[in-house]
C-alpha positions in Angstrom: 13.6 29.0 -13.4 12.7 32.0 -11.2 12.3 31.5 -7.7 8.8 30.7 -6.7 6.9 31.8 -3.5 5.2 29.7 -0.8 2.1 29.7 -2.5 3.4 28.5 -5.7 5.4 25.8 -4.1 2.8 24.4 -2.2 0.0 24.3 -5.0 3.2 22.5 -6.9 3.9 20.0 -4.5 1.3 19.4 -1.9 -0.5 17.3 -3.9 -2.8 14.8 -2.1 -0.8 12.2 -1.0 -1.1 8.6 0.0 2.6 8.2 1.7 3.4 6.2 -1.1 7.1 6.8 -3.2 7.5 8.9 -6.3 7.9 12.6 -6.0 5.0 14.9 -5.5 2.3 12.5 -5.5 4.2 10.7 -2.6 3.9 11.9 1.1 7.3 10.0 1.4 7.7 9.0 5.2 4.8 9.0 7.0 4.0 11.5 9.6 1.1 13.2 11.5 -1.9 11.6 13.3 -1.7 10.8 16.7 -0.1 7.7 15.9 2.4 9.3 13.4 0.6 8.1 10.2 -0.9 10.1 7.7 -4.3 11.4 7.6 -6.0 9.1 5.0 -9.6 11.2 5.0 -13.1 9.8 5.5 -14.5 7.0 3.9 -16.9 7.5 1.3 -19.1 4.2 1.9 -18.0 3.1 5.3 -20.6 0.5 5.6 -19.5 -1.3 2.3 -16.1 -0.9 3.4 -16.7 -2.7 6.5 -18.5 -5.4 4.8 -16.1 -6.3 2.4 -13.1 -6.1 5.3 -15.2 -8.5 7.1 -15.2 -10.9 4.2 -11.1 -11.1 4.8 -11.8 -11.8 8.6 -14.4 -14.5 8.2 -11.6 -17.6 8.0 -10.7 -16.4 11.1 -13.9 -16.6 13.1 -13.3 -19.0 15.4 -10.0 -17.3 16.3 -12.1 -13.9 16.7 -14.5 -15.4 19.0 -11.7 -16.9 21.1 -10.4 -13.0 21.1 -13.3 -11.8 22.3 -13.5 -14.4 25.0 -10.0 -13.3 26.0 -10.8 -9.5 25.8 -14.0 -10.4 28.6 -11.8 -12.8 30.8 -9.0 -9.8 31.1 -11.7 -7.3 31.5 -13.6 -9.2 34.1 -10.1 -9.9 35.9 -9.5 -6.5 36.6 -12.7 -5.4 37.6 -12.9 -8.6 39.9 -9.7 -7.9 41.2 -10.4 -4.2 41.7 -13.6 -5.1 43.3 -11.9 -7.8 46.1 -9.8 -4.6 47.3 -13.1 -3.6 49.3 -13.4 -6.3 51.7 -9.7 -6.6 51.9 -9.5 -2.7 53.2 -12.6 -3.1 55.4 -11.1 -6.3 56.9 -7.9 -4.3 58.0 -10.1 -1.6 59.2 -12.0 -3.7 61.6 -15.1 -2.8 59.9 -18.3 -5.2 60.4 -19.4 -5.9 57.3 -22.1 -8.3 58.2 -24.9 -4.9 58.2 -24.1 -2.7 56.2 -22.2 -3.6 53.4 -23.5 -4.2 49.8 -24.1 -8.0 48.6 -21.4 -8.3 46.6 -18.8 -6.8 49.3 -20.3 -9.4 51.4 -20.1 -12.2 49.0 -16.3 -11.1 48.3 -15.7 -11.1 52.2 -17.4 -14.4 52.3 -14.9 -16.0 49.7 -11.9 -14.8 51.0 -12.9 -15.7 54.6 -13.8 -19.4 53.5 -10.3 -19.8 51.7 -8.5 -18.3 54.9 -9.9 -20.7 56.8 -9.3 -23.8 54.5 -6.1 -26.3 55.5 -3.7 -24.9 52.8 -4.1 -21.2 54.2 -4.3 -22.7 58.2 -1.1 -24.4 57.4 0.7 -21.8 55.6 0.0 -19.2 58.4 0.4 -21.6 61.3 4.1 -22.6 60.0 4.8 -18.6 59.3 3.5 -18.3 62.9 1.4 -15.9 61.6 -1.8 -14.6 63.1 -4.8 -11.9 63.3 -5.6 -10.6 59.9 -2.8 -12.4 58.0 -4.9 -15.6 57.4 -7.1 -13.6 55.4 -4.4 -11.2 53.7 -2.8 -14.4 52.5 -5.8 -15.5 51.5 -6.6 -12.8 49.1 -2.9 -12.4 47.9 -3.5 -15.7 46.8 -6.8 -14.9 45.0 -5.5 -11.9 43.6 -2.6 -13.9 41.9 -5.1 -16.5 40.4 -7.2 -13.4 39.1 -4.3 -11.5 37.7 -2.7 -14.5 36.1 -5.5 -15.1 34.4 -6.0 -12.0 33.3 -2.5 -12.0 32.0 -2.6 -15.2 30.2 -6.2 -14.1 28.5 -4.2 -10.6 27.4 -1.1 -12.6 26.1 -3.2 -15.1 24.2 -5.6 -12.1 22.5 -2.5 -10.5 21.2 -1.3 -14.0 19.7 -4.4 -14.5 18.4 -4.8 -11.0 16.8 -1.3 -11.0 15.2 -2.1 -14.1 13.3 -5.4 -13.0 12.6 -4.5 -9.4 11.1 -1.3 -10.9 9.1 -3.3 -13.5 7.4 -6.0 -11.0 6.5 -3.4 -8.9 5.0 -1.5 -11.3 3.4 -4.8 -12.2 1.6 -5.5 -8.3 1.0 -2.3 -8.2 -0.5 -2.4 -11.7 -2.3 -5.7 -10.2 -4.1 -4.6 -6.9 -4.9 -1.3 -8.1 -6.8 -3.1 -10.4 -8.5 -5.6 -7.7 -9.8 -2.8 -5.5 -11.0 -1.8 -8.9 -12.9 -5.0 -9.2 -14.7 -5.4 -5.1 -15.5 -5.3 -3.9 -18.8 -2.2 -1.7 -19.8 -4.8 1.3 -20.1 -4.7 1.3 -16.4 -1.3 1.6 -16.0 -1.0 4.3 -18.8 -3.3 6.3 -16.5 -2.5 5.6 -13.2 1.2 6.9 -11.9 3.5 4.5 -10.2 3.3 5.8 -7.0 -0.4 6.2 -6.7 -0.7 2.0 -7.3 2.4 1.6 -5.0 0.6 3.8 -2.1 -2.1 1.1 -1.9 0.8 -1.5 -0.8 2.3 0.7 1.6 0.5 3.5 3.3 -3.3 2.1 2.6 -2.4 -1.4 3.5 -0.2 -0.1 6.6 -3.3 1.8 8.0 -5.6 -1.2 7.4 -2.7 -3.5 9.8 -2.6 -0.6 12.3 -6.5 -0.4 12.5 -6.8 -4.2 12.7 -4.0 -5.1 15.0 -4.4 -2.4 17.8 -7.4 0.2 17.3 -10.0 -2.7 16.8 -8.9 -4.5 19.6 -8.7 -1.2 21.5 -12.2 -0.3 20.9 -14.0 -3.5 21.6 -11.9 -4.0 24.6 -12.9 -0.2 25.6 -16.3 -1.0 25.0 -16.1 -4.1 27.5 -14.3 -2.3 30.0 -16.7 0.5 30.0 -19.5 -1.9 30.3 -18.1 -3.7 32.6 -17.3 -1.0 34.9 -20.4 0.8 34.8 -22.2 -2.2 35.6 -19.6 -3.0 38.9 -19.8 0.9 39.7 -24.0 0.4 40.0 -23.2 -2.8 42.2 -21.1 -0.6 44.4 -23.3 2.5 44.9 -26.1 4.1 42.6 -25.9 7.3 43.4 -22.0 8.0 42.7 -22.6 6.4 39.3 -25.0 8.9 38.4 -22.8 11.4 39.3 -19.9 10.2 37.1 -22.4 9.4 34.1 -23.0 13.1 34.7 -19.5 13.9 33.7 -20.1 12.1 30.2 -21.2 14.8 28.2 -18.0 16.7 29.4 -16.0 14.2 28.1 -17.7 13.8 25.2 -17.7 17.5 24.1 -14.5 18.6 24.9 -12.9 15.6 23.4 -14.5 16.1 20.2 -13.7 19.9 20.3 -10.1 18.9 20.7 -10.0 16.0 18.1 -11.6 18.7 15.4 -8.9 21.3 16.2 -6.1 18.5 15.9 -7.1 17.0 12.8 -7.3 20.3 11.1 -3.8 20.9 11.8 -2.7 17.3 11.1 -4.1 17.7 7.9 -2.3 21.1 7.4 0.7 19.1 8.6 0.5 16.4 6.0 0.1 18.8 2.9 3.6 20.6 4.1 5.1 17.2 4.5 4.0 16.4 1.3 5.2 19.2 -0.2 8.6 19.3 1.6 9.0 15.7 0.7 7.9 15.9 -3.1 10.3 19.2 -3.3 13.2 16.7 -1.6 12.6 14.3 -4.2 12.6 16.3 -7.4 15.7 18.1 -6.4 17.6 15.2 -5.7 16.7 13.4 -8.8 17.6 16.5 -10.9 20.6 17.5 -9.2 22.8 17.3 -12.5 20.7 19.8 -14.0 20.2 22.3 -10.8 24.1 22.1 -10.9 24.5 22.6 -14.8 22.2 26.0 -14.4 23.4 27.0 -11.1 20.4 27.1 -9.3 21.7 25.8 -5.8 20.9 29.0 -3.9 17.6 29.3 -5.4 16.9 26.0 -4.7 18.0 26.2 -0.8 16.0 29.4 -0.5 12.9 27.5 -2.0 13.4 24.6 0.3 13.7 27.3 3.4 9.9 28.3 3.0 8.7 25.2 2.6 10.6 23.8 5.6 9.6 26.6 7.7 6.0 26.4 6.6 6.1 22.5 7.7 7.7 23.8 11.2 4.6 25.9 12.0 2.1 23.6 11.1 4.0 20.5 12.8 4.3 22.9 16.0 0.4 23.5 15.9 -0.5 19.8 14.8 1.8 18.3 17.8 0.6 21.1 20.2 -3.1 20.2 19.9 -2.6 16.5 19.5 -0.5 16.7 22.4 -2.5 18.5 25.2 -5.7 16.3 24.6 -4.1 13.5 26.6 -3.4 16.1 30.0 -6.5 17.7 29.4 -8.9 14.8 29.2 -6.7 13.2 32.1 -7.1 16.6 34.5 -10.8 16.4 33.6 -10.9 12.9 34.6 -9.1 14.4 37.9 -11.9 16.4 38.6 -14.5 14.2 38.2 -12.7 11.8 40.7 -12.4 14.4 43.4 -15.7 15.4 43.0 -17.0 11.7 43.6 -14.5 10.9 46.3 -15.7 14.2 48.3 -19.6 13.0 47.7 -18.5 9.2 48.8 -16.6 10.9 51.7 -19.9 12.5 53.0 -22.1 9.2 52.1 -19.6 7.0 54.6 -19.8 9.6 57.4 -23.6 9.9 57.0 -24.7 6.3 55.7 -22.8 3.0 56.3 -20.8 3.4 53.0 -17.7 1.6 53.7 -14.1 2.8 53.4 -13.5 -0.4 51.1 -16.7 0.7 48.8 -15.2 4.2 48.7 -12.0 3.2 47.7 -13.1 0.4 44.9 -15.6 3.1 43.7 -13.1 5.7 43.3 -11.0 2.7 41.4 -13.3 2.7 38.9 -14.2 6.5 38.8 -11.0 6.7 37.2 -11.1 3.8 35.0 -14.6 5.1 33.4 -12.9 7.9 31.7 -10.1 6.0 30.5 -12.0 4.3 27.5 -14.1 7.2 26.7 -11.0 9.1 26.0 -9.0 6.0 24.1 -12.2 5.1 21.9 -12.4 9.1 20.8 -9.0 9.2 19.6 -8.8 6.1 17.8 -11.6 7.1 15.5 -9.3 9.4 13.2 -7.4 6.1 12.7 -10.5 4.2 12.1 -11.3 6.7 9.3 -7.8 6.5 7.8 -7.8 2.9 7.6 -11.2 2.5 6.0 -10.5 5.1 3.4 -7.6 3.3 2.8 -9.6 0.1 2.5 -11.7 2.0 0.2 -8.7 3.2 -2.5 -7.5 -0.5 -2.1 -11.1 -2.1 -2.8 -11.3 0.7 -5.9 -8.2 -1.0 -7.6 -9.6 -4.5 -7.2 -12.9 -3.1 -8.7 -11.3 -1.9 -12.0 -12.3 -3.6 -15.2 -9.5 -6.4 -15.7 -8.7 -7.3 -19.1 -11.7 -8.9 -21.2 -11.4 -12.8 -20.8 -10.7 -15.2 -23.5 -13.0 -17.2 -25.4 -13.5 -20.5 -24.4 -12.2 -21.5 -27.5 -9.4 -19.4 -27.9 -6.5 -21.0 -30.0 -3.5 -21.6 -27.9 -0.4 -24.1 -28.3 -3.0 -26.9 -26.7 -5.2 -26.5 -30.0 -5.7 -29.4 -31.5 -4.5 -29.7 -35.2 -2.8 -26.1 -34.5 0.6 -26.0 -36.2 1.8 -22.7 -34.5 2.1 -19.3 -35.5 4.3 -18.3 -38.2 4.1 -14.5 -38.5 1.9 -13.1 -41.4 0.5 -9.9 -39.8 -2.3 -8.2 -41.8 -3.9 -4.9 -40.4 -7.1 -3.9 -42.6 -8.6 -0.5 -42.3 -8.0 -0.4 -38.4 -9.0 2.6 -36.5 -8.1 3.3 -32.6 -8.2 6.2 -30.0 -7.1 5.9 -26.6 -10.0 8.0 -25.6 -13.5 8.1 -27.7 -13.3 11.7 -28.8 -9.7 11.4 -29.9 -9.0 9.3 -33.3 -5.1 8.3 -32.8 -5.1 5.9 -35.6 -7.0 6.5 -38.9 -8.0 3.2 -41.4 -4.7 1.7 -41.0 -3.6 -1.1 -43.6 -0.3 -3.0 -44.0 0.9 -6.5 -44.3 3.7 -8.2 -42.9 5.1 -11.6 -44.1 7.3 -14.1 -42.4 10.9 -12.7 -42.7 10.2 -9.2 -43.4 11.4 -6.2 -41.7 8.5 -3.5 -41.7 9.6 0.2 -40.1 7.4 2.9 -38.9 8.6 6.4 -39.1 6.9 9.8 -38.0 6.6 12.5 -36.0 6.0 12.2 -32.1 2.4 11.2 -31.7 1.8 10.2 -35.0 1.0 6.6 -34.2 3.7 4.6 -34.6 4.0 2.8 -31.0 0.0 2.5 -31.1 0.2 0.1 -33.7 2.5 -2.4 -31.8 0.2 -2.0 -29.0 -2.7 -3.0 -30.8 -0.8 -6.0 -32.0 0.0 -7.2 -28.5 -3.6 -6.5 -27.5 -2.3 -4.2 -24.8 -5.9 -2.1 -26.2 -8.4 -3.6 -28.5 -9.3 -2.1 -31.9 -12.2 0.1 -32.4 -13.1 -1.1 -36.1 -11.0 -2.7 -38.7 -9.0 -6.3 -38.3 -5.6 -7.3 -37.1 -4.9 -10.9 -38.2 -1.8 -13.3 -37.8 -1.6 -16.2 -40.2 -5.0 -15.2 -41.2 -6.8 -15.5 -38.0 -7.9 -12.4 -36.1 -5.7 -11.8 -33.0 -8.8 -11.4 -30.7 -9.3 -15.3 -31.5 -6.1 -16.0 -30.0 -5.6 -16.7 -26.0 -3.5 -13.3 -25.0 -1.2 -15.2 -23.3 -0.3 -17.3 -26.4 -0.4 -14.1 -28.7 2.3 -12.2 -26.2 4.0 -15.5 -26.3 4.7 -15.1 -29.9 5.8 -11.5 -29.8 9.2 -10.1 -28.6 9.6 -6.9 -27.8 12.9 -4.5 -27.4 11.7 -1.2 -26.1 13.5 2.1 -25.9 13.6 1.8 -21.6 14.9 -1.2 -20.7 13.9 -2.4 -17.2 16.1 -5.1 -15.8 15.1 -6.8 -12.6 16.8 -7.5 -9.3 18.7 -10.9 -9.5 21.6 -12.1 -12.1 22.4 -11.2 -15.4 21.2 -14.9 -16.5 18.0 -14.6 -14.4 17.4 -11.4 -16.4 18.1 -12.9 -19.9 16.4 -15.9 -19.1 12.8 -13.7 -18.3 12.4 -14.2 -22.0 11.9 -17.9 -21.4 11.9 -19.1 -17.9 12.4 -22.9 -19.0 15.4 -21.9 -20.9 18.8 -23.5 -19.7 22.3 -21.7 -19.1 23.5 -23.2 -22.7 20.3 -21.6 -24.6 20.8 -18.7 -22.2 24.5 -18.1 -23.3 24.1 -18.5 -27.0 20.9 -15.9 -26.9 23.3 -13.6 -25.5 25.7 -14.6 -28.1 22.9 -13.7 -30.4 22.5 -10.5 -29.2 26.5 -9.6 -29.0 26.5 -9.5 -25.2 28.4 -12.4 -24.5 31.6 -10.6 -24.8 30.9 -8.0 -22.1 28.7 -10.3 -19.9 32.1 -12.3 -19.7 34.0 -9.0 -18.5 31.9 -8.3 -15.8 33.1 -9.5 -12.1 31.3 -12.7 -11.9 30.1 -13.3 -15.7 26.8 -14.6 -15.9 26.0 -14.5 -12.2 26.6 -10.5 -11.7 24.0 -9.2 -9.6 21.7 -6.7 -10.9 20.5 -4.2 -8.6 18.5 -0.7 -9.2 17.5 -1.4 -13.0 20.8 -2.4 -13.8 22.3 0.7 -12.6 25.7 -0.4 -12.9 25.9 -1.2 -16.4 25.7 1.2 -19.5 22.5 2.3 -21.6 24.0 0.2 -24.2 24.7 -2.9 -22.2 21.6 -2.9 -20.6 19.7 -2.5 -24.2 22.0 -5.6 -25.2 20.4 -7.7 -22.1 17.2 -6.6 -23.7 18.0 -8.1 -26.8 19.3 -11.1 -25.5 16.2 -11.7 -23.8 13.8 -11.4 -26.6 16.3 -13.5 -29.0 15.8 -16.2 -25.8 11.4 -15.9 -26.5 12.0 -17.6 -29.9 8.8 -15.5 -30.9 8.3 -15.2 -34.7 7.0 -11.7 -34.3 9.5 -8.9 -33.4 8.9 -5.6 -32.2 11.5 -2.8 -32.0 10.7 0.4 -30.4 13.1 3.2 -30.4 15.7 0.3 -29.3 18.7 2.4 -29.9 17.8 5.8 -29.7 19.2 6.6 -26.7 22.9 5.1 -27.1 25.7 6.8 -29.2 26.3 6.0 -32.8 29.5 3.5 -32.2 27.1 1.4 -29.8 24.1 1.6 -32.0 26.3 -0.2 -34.3 27.1 -2.8 -31.8 23.8 -3.3 -31.2 22.2 -3.6 -34.4 24.7 -6.4 -35.0 23.0 -8.3 -32.7 19.4 -7.2 -33.9 20.4 -8.0 -37.3 20.8 -12.2 -36.1 17.9 -11.2 -34.0 15.6 -10.4 -36.8 16.6 -13.6 -39.1 13.7 -15.5 -40.0 11.3 -12.9 -38.1 8.5 -11.0 -39.2 9.9 -7.7 -37.2 8.5 -4.4 -37.1 10.8 -1.4 -36.4 10.3 2.0 -35.0 13.0 4.4 -35.2 14.1 7.9 -35.4 17.3 7.5 -37.2 16.4 6.7 -40.5 19.7 5.1 -41.3 18.6 2.0 -39.2 15.9 1.3 -41.3 17.3 1.7 -44.6 17.4 -2.1 -45.3 13.7 -2.5 -44.4 11.3 -4.4 -46.9 8.8 -1.7 -46.4 8.6 1.7 -44.6 5.5 3.6 -43.4 5.4 7.3 -43.3 3.0 8.4 -40.5 1.6 11.5 -39.6 -1.4 12.3 -37.5 -2.6 8.7 -37.8 -2.4 7.9 -41.3 0.1 6.6 -43.4 1.1 9.0 -45.8 3.9 7.4 -47.7 5.0 3.5 -47.9 7.5 1.6 -50.2 11.2 0.6 -49.2 14.0 3.3 -49.3 14.5 3.6 -53.0 10.8 4.1 -53.6 10.6 6.4 -51.1 13.7 8.7 -51.8 12.2 8.8 -55.7 9.1 9.8 -54.4 10.4 13.0 -53.0 7.9 13.6 -50.1 7.8 13.7 -46.5 10.8 10.7 -46.3 12.8 12.4 -48.7 13.0 15.7 -46.8 13.5 13.8 -43.3 16.2 11.4 -44.7 17.9 14.7 -46.8 17.5 16.7 -43.6 15.4 19.3 -45.6 13.1 18.7 -42.3 13.5 16.9 -39.0 11.0 15.0 -37.4 9.0 16.5 -34.3 
């Protein structure tokens, strides 16, 4: 493989990423963005997505109302606490508030003075021997403690409630998404990579989590704080309020310009990060190939190109993201200084008191913070809504067609069960309308017979077994089992009666016993062991450290390919299904292991209708019938001796005159 330049590497590895697992399609560790999250783009239909998200929040309506009450309480206590500074400062400065102070300042002074003259405060002041302004200050401290204490309790309650609301909603979203995946047809999983599907559960749901738990409360709280601060500023001084409000366009335009530049660089950073992670994924999984062909140096040089590109883009993203806070903060300081200067002049020329100027200056500083905070949160909102759209897009996929109300199953009255008499009659099928894979396929298999399919890759062998399981529905023709069209059976019942042993085994995290029992969950331990013996797996299982209780992880990585296949055969044996499908079950093992597996399969196939797909023709010699497929058609059929006598395609393959493609 020739060394590639940066541009070609980026094209190959910087695929659109959602942070999910899996090579170039996955972004790997999440990064970028002001909050360390991937930039999810903008939603295509924000209104519809928000409406669907609200449905998940609807069961928590009482909690949401209480959250709003807590937000209001927290905001109002903070604003009132700040406002009480005005009479306290004026009182300490000895300013008479009876004439010049505003109505609310006088009201606050009256409340504090009344409390200072109350029996508890008088008793406390006399006990401590404090006079003069101290009773007034003690009363103010107590009132401050009550107000801010109420705010703390409200904030704590709000946080607890939002955790409950968010996690409950996300649990429902994940459940709905997972349940939908179980009902989707195999066609969906064939068309969508695993990493893409996994990213819906990871990065996309994480973005929704971040929005609901943090961003949503920040936006609502910011709006309440902004409105409340504006009202309190107006009650303090109208003219200074107008001056402060005049600076809002500066904040808005400046914040928007910085956010636009920041988003551009964070997006570039995400693409570069996806390229680096994709390259790491591919090279780590392909280390054996890299070492065999001595490409370590080329890989190091290519990674250095991608890593250097990522460094430059991360630098720009972090710089522009990092300067937003200081620039907006210093802009607010300019507003604060200007307001303070004008307020000082008003204090000298009018009856504006020092306490009111102090309070207004405090509000002026607070006023800019919600604006800056809300503008910075919008990127997270867009990412979360875009992620929610992708989640809902999966939920909106067409599920498998529902079974008919009168579909046959094990509970159908008078029905004796599937025996395994299978007939394909003039079956035509294509995965996509414009390309036919099977053309007028007709065949039959009686109970206990073994039917084999051979042919080139793509000839349609596996497709036949996919149609038998109703992973896909045929376009024309019919498939019957025991004389009944398979569409008249419920899917669950149909698939329960068809056991499959595939080339690519899949073992779940759990014990050997649990993995075999996956074939029939209500099987006893004795039945599991009997199935393992049928599959010739018992002897190697007993040699494992903990026998049947040996824990398997990583898809059975601590077992050989042959051992994994034997467990797969044992799983099929346990199912007791009358129809068996063996799809390239021995193609990836050596000849000695193949013979060992075949002994297990011979016992497994006894008294079952069996369909075998194999590249090694030696494994199909004893079949009752062999179907030779090419380009979706059966070109030869018969038993081993019949096909050799024809001296056709099967004869050429068996004698080695030609090889399978």
